[in-house]
N, C-alpha and C positions, 0 to 999 in steps of 0.2 A: 262580487269582489273576491279576489283570491284570499285564502286564509293566511294570516301571518304565521311565521315560523315560531315555534315554541321551543325555547332552549331550557334544558334541565340544568340547574346550577346546584351542585352538591356541596354543602358546607359541612362543618364538623358535626352539627346536630340537626341540620335542617336540609331538606330537599325542596327547592323552590322552582317554579316554572316561570320563566321570563318570556314576555312577548317580544318578538323581533319583527323587523320588516318582512313583507312578503318576498318570496324568492324573485318575483318579477321586478319589484321595486329595487331590490339589491342589485340585480343584473343591470337594470337601467342606470342606476347611480354609478356602478362600476364602469359601464361603457362611457358615460359622460366624463368621468374622471380620467379614463384612458385617453379620450380625445383632448382633454385639457393638458394632460401630461405631454402629449405629442406637440401640442401648440406651444407649450412652454419651451420644449426643446428647440423648436423653430425660432422662437424669440431669442434664445441664448445663442443660436447659430448666427442670427442677424446681428446681434451685439458683437460677436467675435469677428464678423465680416465688416464691422464698422459702418453698418447701414445708418441712414439718417434718423435723427431723433423723432421726427414726425411719424415715420413708419413704425418705429419701435413703440411709440406711445399708442398708436392705433392698435397694434397687435396686443399690447398689454391691456388696453381697455377691453378688447375682445375676450381675453382670458378672464378678466375680472367679471365681465357680464356672464360668461359661461359658468364661472364659479358661483355667482349669485343664483343662477338657475338650479345648480346642484343643491344649494342650500335650501331653496324654495321646495324642490322636490323631496328632499329629506324631511323637511318640516311637515309637508303634506303626508308623507308616509308615516311619520312618527305619530301624527294626530290620528290618522286612520287606523293604526294598529295599536301601538303601545298605550297612548292616552285613552283611546276609545275603550280598550279592554279594561283599563284600570278604573275608569270613571264609574263603572257599575259595581265596583268593589270598595272595600275600605281603603284601598290605595289611591282612590280618585283624587283626593286633595293633594297628595304628594306628587302625583303625575302632573296635575295642572300647575302646581308650584314649580316643578322641574321645567315644564314647558315655558312658563313665564320667565324663568331665569335664562333659559336657552335663547328665547326671543330677545331678551335685553342684551345679551352678549352679541347676537347677530346684528341687531339694529345699531348697537354702539359702534361696531367695527365697520359699518358700511358708510 
């Protein structure tokens, strides 16, 4: 598995290294979001052209499904990098707590 990116965060008194997604995961998510962005532009165009509601709803459902896949991929990447890295340290409980909160938000909004 590719190594996650490590970001150095410099504060007033502390230098800390944060784990981030792998470059491959970041590229994958960006490509998916770019496709969704294009799809949303198409839906807006359909709306401006007064296309029928059924077609609009079908396209909006496709956007929603694509966004759900981006969320799933991001959660997978987060677990594989950030959470996994933190579990072996004293930050493990905080990482798992953050993951639970993120999942609650994702599941509540779906």
